[in-house]
C-alpha positions in Angstrom: -20.0 7.4 -9.0 -18.3 8.5 -5.8 -15.0 7.5 -7.3 -15.5 9.6 -10.4 -16.5 12.6 -8.3 -13.5 12.2 -6.0 -11.1 11.8 -8.9 -12.6 14.8 -10.6 -12.2 16.9 -7.4 -8.6 15.9 -7.1 -7.9 16.7 -10.8 -9.7 20.0 -10.6 -7.7 21.0 -7.5 -4.5 19.9 -9.1 -5.2 21.9 -12.2 -6.2 25.0 -10.2 -3.0 24.7 -8.2 -1.0 24.4 -11.3 -2.5 27.5 -12.8 -1.7 29.5 -9.7 1.9 28.2 -9.7 2.3 29.2 -13.3 1.4 32.8 -12.5 -2.4 32.6 -13.2 -3.2 33.4 -9.6 -3.2 37.2 -10.2 -1.1 39.9 -8.7 1.9 39.0 -10.9 3.6 37.2 -8.0 4.5 33.6 -8.6 3.9 31.3 -5.7 6.5 28.8 -4.6 5.7 25.1 -4.9 3.8 23.7 -1.9 5.6 22.1 1.1 3.4 19.1 0.9 1.8 16.9 -1.7 -0.9 14.4 -0.8 -1.8 12.2 2.1 -2.1 8.4 1.7 -5.7 8.5 2.7 -6.5 11.3 0.2 -4.6 9.4 -2.6 -6.3 6.1 -2.2 -9.7 7.8 -1.9 -9.1 9.8 -5.0 -8.0 6.8 -6.9 -10.9 4.7 -5.6 -8.7 2.1 -3.9 -10.5 0.2 -1.1 -7.6 -2.0 0.0 -6.3 -0.6 3.2 -2.9 -2.3 2.7 -2.2 0.0 -0.3 -2.5 3.1 2.0 -0.1 1.5 4.4 2.4 0.7 1.6 2.3 4.3 0.2 2.2 6.2 3.4 5.9 6.1 4.3 6.8 7.3 0.7 4.3 10.1 0.8 5.7 11.2 4.2 9.1 11.3 2.7 7.8 13.3 -0.2 6.3 15.8 2.2 9.5 16.0 4.2 11.6 16.7 1.1 9.1 19.4 -0.1 9.1 21.0 3.3 12.9 21.0 3.5 13.1 22.6 0.0 10.5 25.2 0.9 12.4 26.2 4.1 15.7 26.3 2.2 14.2 28.5 -0.5 12.7 30.9 2.1 16.1 31.1 3.9 17.9 31.7 0.7 15.5 34.5 -0.5 15.3 36.0 3.0 17.4 39.0 2.1 14.8 40.3 -0.3 17.2 40.6 -3.2 18.7 38.0 -5.5 20.8 35.4 -3.8 24.6 35.4 -4.1 25.5 33.3 -7.2 27.5 30.8 -5.2 24.5 30.3 -2.8 22.2 30.0 -5.8 24.4 27.4 -7.4 24.6 25.4 -4.2 20.8 25.6 -3.9 20.4 24.4 -7.5 22.5 21.3 -6.7 20.4 20.6 -3.6 17.2 21.0 -5.7 18.5 18.4 -8.2 19.2 16.0 -5.4 15.8 16.6 -3.7 14.0 16.1 -7.0 15.8 12.8 -7.6 14.7 11.7 -4.1 11.1 12.8 -4.9 11.1 10.9 -8.2 12.3 7.7 -6.4 9.5 8.0 -3.8 7.0 8.8 -6.5 8.0 5.7 -8.4 7.7 3.6 -5.2 4.2 4.9 -4.6 3.2 4.2 -8.2 4.7 0.6 -8.0 2.6 0.0 -4.8 -0.6 0.9 -6.6 -2.8 -1.7 -8.3 -2.0 -1.8 -12.1 -5.5 -0.6 -13.0 -5.1 2.6 -10.8 -1.7 3.6 -12.1 -3.0 5.6 -15.1 -5.2 7.7 -12.8 -2.2 8.2 -10.6 -0.1 9.3 -13.6 -2.7 12.0 -14.3 -2.1 13.7 -11.0 0.5 16.5 -10.9 3.8 15.1 -10.0 5.5 16.5 -6.9 8.4 19.0 -7.7 10.8 21.1 -5.7 10.8 23.6 -8.5 7.8 25.4 -10.2 6.8 24.0 -13.6 7.9 26.3 -16.5 10.1 29.2 -15.8 13.1 27.9 -17.9 16.5 28.3 -16.2 15.4 30.7 -13.5 15.3 29.6 -9.9 11.9 27.8 -9.6 11.8 26.7 -13.2 10.8 23.1 -14.0 13.4 20.4 -14.2 14.8 19.7 -17.7 12.5 17.7 -19.9 9.3 18.6 -18.3 
């Protein structure tokens, strides 16, 4: 029962965060993606995993995910610091960095998934995947990666 409640809470928070990121948060302003994803303890708790070794296996990958998201958030803030649209060359450079950061996120995400017990991977797949760009939004800065 506790496991179902915990997973429900994580999924509800994920869906609420997704709605806000998609512009459903009111005020017409779209929020940037977060600069963190989930902690190892929160993840194993949400998935109902009791084996402490799983937390130890996923923790380094989750720390790297958070590091990448924080770096991307800081770079976005710096790029948009002037208030107006960024210079096209700066924007293009940032898009290349975002592609590289997303590739690294996907690699760590895959490593986390591989470290989970097989019976918990479907629940993990139901969580919102970490992304350096907002879902949706097409080709604009902050739009989702192709194919998502």
